[in-house]
C-alpha positions in Angstrom: -51.0 -23.4 80.0 -49.3 -26.6 81.2 -47.1 -28.5 78.8 -48.0 -32.1 78.1 -45.0 -34.1 79.3 -46.0 -37.1 77.2 -44.8 -35.1 74.2 -41.3 -34.5 75.6 -38.3 -36.7 74.5 -37.7 -39.9 76.4 -34.0 -40.5 76.7 -32.5 -44.1 77.1 -28.8 -43.3 77.1 -28.1 -43.5 80.9 -24.3 -43.9 81.0 -23.4 -44.0 84.7 -24.9 -44.5 88.1 -22.9 -43.4 91.2 -24.5 -43.3 94.6 -27.7 -41.2 94.4 -26.6 -39.8 91.0 -27.1 -40.9 87.4 -25.7 -39.4 84.2 -27.6 -39.1 81.0 -26.0 -38.2 77.7 -27.3 -37.0 74.3 -29.8 -34.6 75.9 -30.9 -31.1 74.8 -32.9 -28.2 76.2 -32.4 -29.3 79.9 -32.0 -26.8 82.7 -30.4 -26.8 86.2 -32.9 -27.8 88.9 -35.3 -29.3 86.4 -37.3 -32.3 87.5 -36.9 -35.6 85.7 -39.1 -38.6 85.6 -37.1 -41.9 85.7 -38.8 -45.1 84.5 -37.3 -48.4 85.6 -37.4 -51.7 83.7 -40.1 -52.8 86.2 -42.3 -49.9 85.3 -41.7 -48.1 88.6 -41.3 -44.3 88.3 -39.0 -42.2 90.4 -38.4 -38.5 90.5 -35.0 -36.8 90.1 -33.6 -33.3 89.9 -30.9 -32.0 87.6 -27.8 -31.0 89.5 -25.7 -30.2 86.4 -26.7 -29.5 82.8 -24.3 -29.2 79.9 -24.9 -29.0 76.1 -25.4 -32.8 75.8 -25.0 -34.2 79.3 -27.0 -34.0 82.6 -26.3 -35.2 86.1 -29.5 -36.1 88.0 -29.9 -36.8 91.7 -32.6 -39.5 92.2 -34.8 -38.8 95.2 -35.8 -42.4 95.9 -32.2 -43.7 95.4 -30.6 -45.5 92.5 -31.1 -49.1 93.6 -32.5 -51.2 90.8 -31.6 -48.9 88.1 -30.3 -50.6 84.9 -28.3 -48.3 82.6 -29.4 -50.2 79.6 -33.2 -50.3 80.2 -33.9 -47.1 82.3 -35.4 -44.2 80.5 -35.6 -40.5 81.5 -38.0 -37.7 80.6 -37.4 -34.1 81.6 -40.5 -32.3 82.7 -39.5 -28.7 82.0 -40.3 -27.7 85.6 -38.5 -27.2 88.9 -39.8 -29.2 91.9 -43.0 -27.8 93.2 -45.2 -28.5 96.2 -49.0 -28.0 96.4 -50.1 -25.7 99.1 -53.4 -24.9 100.8 -54.9 -24.5 104.2 -55.6 -28.2 104.1 -51.9 -28.8 104.9 -52.7 -28.3 108.6 -53.1 -31.6 110.5 -51.3 -33.6 107.8 -48.1 -35.7 107.7 -45.8 -35.9 104.6 -42.7 -37.8 103.6 -39.4 -36.5 102.3 -40.7 -35.7 98.8 -44.0 -34.2 99.9 -46.3 -37.3 99.6 -49.0 -37.8 102.3 -48.2 -40.7 104.7 -51.1 -40.4 107.1 -53.6 -42.6 105.2 -55.6 -39.5 104.2 -56.5 -38.3 100.7 -54.1 -36.0 98.7 -54.8 -32.4 99.4 -56.4 -30.2 96.8 -53.8 -27.4 96.4 -54.6 -23.8 95.9 -51.4 -23.6 93.8 -48.1 -25.4 93.3 -45.0 -23.5 94.4 -41.3 -23.7 93.7 -39.8 -25.3 96.8 -36.8 -23.0 96.6 -39.0 -20.1 97.4 -38.6 -16.4 96.5 -35.9 -14.3 98.2 -37.1 -11.7 100.6 -36.0 -8.2 99.7 -33.9 -7.0 102.7 -35.7 -3.6 102.6 -39.0 -5.4 102.9 -38.1 -7.2 106.1 -39.6 -6.1 109.4 -37.5 -6.3 112.5 -38.5 -9.1 114.8 -40.0 -7.8 118.1 -42.9 -9.8 119.5 -42.3 -12.4 122.2 -43.1 -16.1 121.6 -43.7 -18.1 124.8 -42.4 -21.7 124.6 -43.5 -22.6 128.1 -39.8 -23.5 129.0 -38.4 -21.2 131.7 -34.8 -21.3 130.6 -35.7 -20.2 127.1 -38.4 -17.7 127.9 -36.6 -16.2 130.9 -33.0 -16.1 129.7 -32.7 -16.3 125.9 -36.2 -15.3 124.7 -37.5 -16.4 121.3 -38.9 -13.5 119.2 -41.3 -13.7 116.4 -39.4 -13.8 113.1 -36.2 -14.9 114.7 -33.8 -17.8 113.8 -32.7 -19.4 117.1 -30.9 -22.7 116.7 -30.5 -25.5 119.3 -27.0 -26.9 119.6 -27.4 -30.4 121.0 -25.3 -33.6 120.9 -25.9 -37.3 120.3 -27.9 -39.0 123.1 -29.4 -35.7 124.5 -33.2 -35.3 124.5 -33.5 -32.5 121.9 -36.3 -34.3 120.1 -38.4 -34.3 123.3 -37.7 -30.6 123.8 -38.6 -29.9 120.1 -42.0 -31.8 120.6 -42.7 -29.9 123.8 -42.0 -26.5 122.2 -44.2 -27.5 119.2 -47.0 -28.3 121.6 -46.7 -25.3 123.9 -45.5 -22.4 121.7 -47.9 -19.4 121.5 -48.0 -15.7 120.8 -49.4 -13.8 123.9 -52.2 -11.3 123.7 -52.8 -11.8 120.0 -55.9 -13.1 118.2 -53.8 -14.2 115.3 -53.6 -17.9 114.4 -50.5 -19.9 115.4 -49.2 -22.9 113.5 -46.2 -25.2 113.7 -44.3 -26.8 110.7 -42.2 -29.6 112.0 -39.6 -31.1 109.8 -37.5 -34.2 110.9 -34.6 -35.5 108.8 -32.9 -38.8 109.2 -34.9 -40.0 112.2 -35.7 -43.6 113.2 -39.1 -45.1 112.8 -39.4 -45.1 116.6 -38.8 -41.3 116.7 -41.2 -40.7 113.9 -43.9 -42.7 115.8 -43.1 -40.6 118.9 -43.6 -37.3 117.1 -46.9 -38.4 115.4 -48.3 -39.9 118.6 -47.2 -37.0 120.7 -48.9 -34.5 118.4 -52.0 -36.6 118.2 -52.2 -37.2 122.0 -52.0 -33.5 122.8 -54.2 -32.2 120.0 -51.3 -30.2 118.6 -51.6 -31.9 115.2 -54.6 -29.8 114.3 -52.4 -26.7 114.0 -49.3 -28.5 112.7 -47.8 -29.8 109.5 -45.3 -32.7 109.8 -42.6 -33.6 107.3 -40.8 -36.8 108.2 -37.7 -38.4 106.6 -36.6 -41.7 108.1 -33.0 -42.9 108.5 -33.5 -45.7 106.0 -35.1 -43.3 103.4 -32.7 -42.1 100.6 -30.3 -39.5 102.0 -31.0 -37.3 99.0 -34.5 -36.6 100.3 -33.0 -34.9 103.3 -31.8 -32.1 100.9 -35.4 -31.6 99.7 -37.5 -31.9 102.8 -36.6 -28.6 104.6 -37.5 -26.7 101.5 -40.8 -28.5 101.3 -41.5 -27.5 104.9 -40.5 -23.9 104.4 -42.7 -23.7 101.3 -45.7 -24.8 103.4 -44.7 -22.3 106.1 -44.4 -19.4 103.7 -47.9 -20.1 102.4 -49.4 -20.3 105.9 -47.6 -17.2 107.0 -47.7 -14.8 104.1 -50.9 -16.0 102.4 -53.0 -17.1 105.3 -51.6 -14.5 107.8 -50.6 -17.1 110.4 -47.7 -16.9 112.9 -45.7 -20.0 112.0 -43.0 -21.7 114.0 -40.7 -23.9 111.9 -38.7 -26.6 113.7 -36.0 -28.4 111.7 -34.4 -31.5 113.2 -31.7 -32.6 112.6 -29.7 -30.2 110.4 -26.6 -32.3 110.9 -28.3 -35.1 108.9 -29.1 -32.6 106.2 -25.4 -31.5 106.0 -24.3 -35.1 105.9 -26.5 -35.7 102.9 -25.0 -32.6 101.2 -21.5 -34.1 101.8 -22.6 -37.4 100.4 -23.9 -35.8 97.2 -20.8 -33.6 96.9 -18.5 -36.7 97.2 -20.5 -38.6 94.6 -20.0 -35.6 92.2 -16.3 -35.6 93.0 -16.4 -32.0 94.1 -13.3 -30.5 95.8 -14.1 -30.8 99.6 -14.0 -27.9 102.0 -13.7 -28.1 105.8 -13.9 -31.7 107.1 -15.1 -32.9 103.7 -18.2 -30.7 103.6 -18.8 -28.9 100.3 -17.4 -25.4 100.0 -20.9 -23.9 99.5 -22.2 -25.3 102.9 -22.5 -21.7 104.3 -24.5 -20.5 101.2 -26.7 -23.6 101.3 -27.5 -23.3 105.0 -28.2 -19.5 104.5 -30.7 -20.4 101.7 -32.7 -22.3 104.3 -32.3 -20.1 107.4 -32.9 -16.8 105.7 -36.4 -17.9 104.7 -37.5 -17.0 108.2 -38.6 -13.6 109.1 -41.3 -10.9 108.9 -42.3 -8.9 105.9 -43.6 -5.3 106.0 -47.4 -5.0 105.7 -47.9 -8.7 106.0 -49.6 -10.1 109.1 -47.9 -13.5 109.2 -44.4 -14.4 110.2 -41.9 -17.4 110.2 -39.9 -18.1 113.3 -37.3 -20.9 113.0 -35.7 -23.3 115.5 -33.1 -25.4 113.6 -31.8 -28.3 115.8 -28.4 -29.8 115.2 -26.3 -32.4 117.0 -22.7 -31.3 117.2 -20.4 -34.1 116.0 -18.1 -35.1 118.9 -19.8 -32.4 121.0 -17.6 -29.9 119.1 -19.2 -26.4 118.9 -16.4 -25.3 116.5 -17.5 -28.0 114.0 -18.4 -26.5 110.6 -22.2 -27.1 111.0 -22.7 -25.3 114.4 -20.0 -22.8 113.5 -21.6 -21.7 110.2 -25.1 -21.9 111.7 -24.0 -19.5 114.4 -22.9 -17.0 111.8 -26.2 -17.0 110.0 -28.7 -17.1 112.9 -29.4 -14.8 115.8 -28.1 -16.7 118.8 -28.1 -20.3 120.0 -29.6 -22.6 122.7 -26.9 -24.9 124.0 -27.6 -28.4 125.5 -25.2 -29.6 128.2 -24.1 -33.2 128.6 -23.1 -32.4 132.2 -26.6 -31.3 133.1 -28.0 -34.4 131.4 -25.7 -36.6 133.5 -27.2 -34.9 136.6 -30.7 -35.8 135.5 -31.7 -32.2 134.7 -34.3 -32.2 132.0 -34.2 -30.4 129.6 -30.4 -30.1 129.9 -30.3 -26.5 128.5 -27.5 -24.5 129.9 -27.2 -20.7 130.1 -23.4 -21.1 129.5 -22.9 -20.2 125.8 -26.6 -19.7 125.1 -28.0 -16.4 124.0 -30.6 -14.7 122.0 -29.3 -11.7 120.1 -32.9 -10.3 119.6 -34.1 -10.9 123.1 -34.0 -7.3 124.2 -36.3 -6.3 121.3 -39.0 -8.8 122.4 -39.2 -8.4 126.2 -40.1 -5.7 128.7 -43.2 -3.8 129.5 -46.3 -4.6 127.3 -44.4 -7.6 125.8 -43.4 -9.8 128.8 -42.9 -7.9 132.0 -41.0 -4.7 133.0 -38.5 -6.6 135.2 -37.6 -9.3 132.7 -34.3 -7.9 131.4 -32.9 -7.1 134.8 -34.0 -10.5 136.3 -32.4 -12.3 133.4 -29.1 -10.5 133.9 -29.1 -11.2 137.6 -29.7 -14.9 137.0 -26.8 -15.1 134.6 -24.5 -13.4 137.0 -25.5 -15.5 140.0 -25.3 -18.8 138.2 -21.9 -17.9 136.6 -20.5 -17.2 140.1 -21.9 -20.4 141.5 -20.3 -22.4 138.6 -16.9 -20.7 139.3 -17.2 -21.7 142.9 -17.8 -25.3 141.9 -14.4 -25.3 140.1 -12.8 -23.8 143.2 -14.4 -26.5 145.5 -12.8 -29.1 143.3 -9.4 -27.7 144.2 -9.6 -26.5 147.8 -12.7 -28.3 149.1 -16.0 -26.8 150.4 -14.6 -26.2 153.9 -12.4 -23.4 152.6 -15.4 -21.4 151.3 -17.0 -18.4 153.0 -20.7 -18.3 154.0 -21.4 -16.1 151.0 -19.7 -18.6 148.7 -21.8 -21.4 150.1 -24.9 -19.3 149.4 -24.0 -19.0 145.7 -23.3 -22.7 145.5 -26.7 -23.4 146.9 -28.2 -21.0 144.3 -26.6 -22.8 141.4 -28.0 -26.1 142.6 -31.5 -24.7 143.2 -31.4 -22.9 139.9 -30.7 -26.1 138.0 -33.2 -28.3 139.9 -36.1 -25.8 139.9 -35.6 -23.3 137.1 -33.9 -25.3 134.3 -35.5 -28.7 135.2 -39.0 -28.9 134.0 -41.6 -31.7 133.3 -42.2 -32.8 129.8 -45.9 -31.6 130.0 -45.2 -28.6 132.2 -46.1 -25.4 130.5 -45.0 -22.3 132.5 -46.3 -18.8 131.6 -43.8 -16.0 131.5 -45.2 -14.6 134.8 -44.7 -18.0 136.4 -41.1 -18.1 135.1 -40.3 -14.6 136.4 -41.9 -15.2 139.8 -39.9 -18.4 140.1 -36.7 -16.5 139.3 -37.5 -13.9 142.0 -38.1 -16.8 144.5 -34.7 -18.2 143.6 -33.0 -14.8 143.9 -34.0 -14.7 147.6 -31.3 -17.4 148.2 -28.5 -14.8 147.6 -28.1 -11.7 149.8 -30.5 -8.9 148.8 -27.6 -6.4 148.7 -26.1 -8.5 145.9 -29.0 -7.8 143.5 -26.9 -5.1 141.8 -28.2 -5.8 138.3 -31.8 -5.2 139.1 -33.3 -1.7 139.3 -34.3 -0.7 142.9 -37.9 -0.1 141.9 -38.3 -3.6 140.6 -36.8 -5.0 143.8 -39.4 -3.0 145.8 -42.2 -4.2 143.6 -41.4 -7.9 143.0 -39.0 -9.1 145.7 -41.0 -11.8 147.6 -42.1 -11.0 151.2 
């Protein structure tokens, strides 16, 4: 039975407005996280959420911002419910804003049910270990730090780098190989410009990817408070598609830095004691409440795989946001400003990048039997080539041996042919591994010490 909100008390004693927060006194029977309906003097209604509830006082974060609120004439009603989002299979192909309202000029969906956006915690004993390979179509990711179904694999980018283009390309191309199961993408963008929002919508529509996707978009000029809500809306949709509809779901969250900045803004408005660099002390816990909603559940067909994307402030990988993200997730994909300056697209570097679950998702019957050895050899050869570049800067190329020049050449070819890839180029894992073997012919065959002899006999070109 649903309670009639019209019978609930309407409070008019708003005593303070500070940033995205408002304070109401003289209240009773109000709970943490409860949704409030705020009525402005103009008749406009906004939604808010209770951040703090005491015996006679509540602090509410207003989703649409506090502009236009008059403390004397604004009224508040508490709904008795937490924030919920209506879910059904009709979510596919739709575009929503930061509070879950459709913005694609289509009718509201008819939900199967309405779910708490904070989700239900997954019992650790009910989690199934991620194992199956997800092909993104990007050689650097598929070949060297493979994405596995149910994994959390973040992208560490920086301002001005094309992480949004890479995110859109992965959303278009990602697939589970050799499976008849349905695949869906939930794409959540936080704090993006109108131009970027149009790019994502047009790109999904142009390629037909929108049919299997759900988009949640929060613009830079939307209230910052919505950025704390939108990833939870996206994950609520993903959980329904994965665990109720049995789909394999890829969730892309961009940009988590904007999410964390919104958390800091709210914490400052609440006058909380700041932690590292002004972020709230509970930043780790808050990020974990998002990232840990990815995974697989025993005896459930579906799964949620997550790629959070964040821009590192000042290109600093030790900044609290990438630092804490790295503790919670299972590896990272690192973007390189140096590769970007060279014109390598996408500028994803093997240096510092890794996937901790890669070995569980590759090999015979998953990708190919030679995958692990080839990946290790590529890492080793590219690392040696980069070391020689540093040496050349000191002694000049004339001082290098013939073997050294060979590894320098490999590093250049590796970047220009393996890492670099067209925005619409979708390489299969076999194409990626065949290209790797072709590049490995540049270095002496006797140096392929990280590859089993039987794989060299079987796959070495010529």
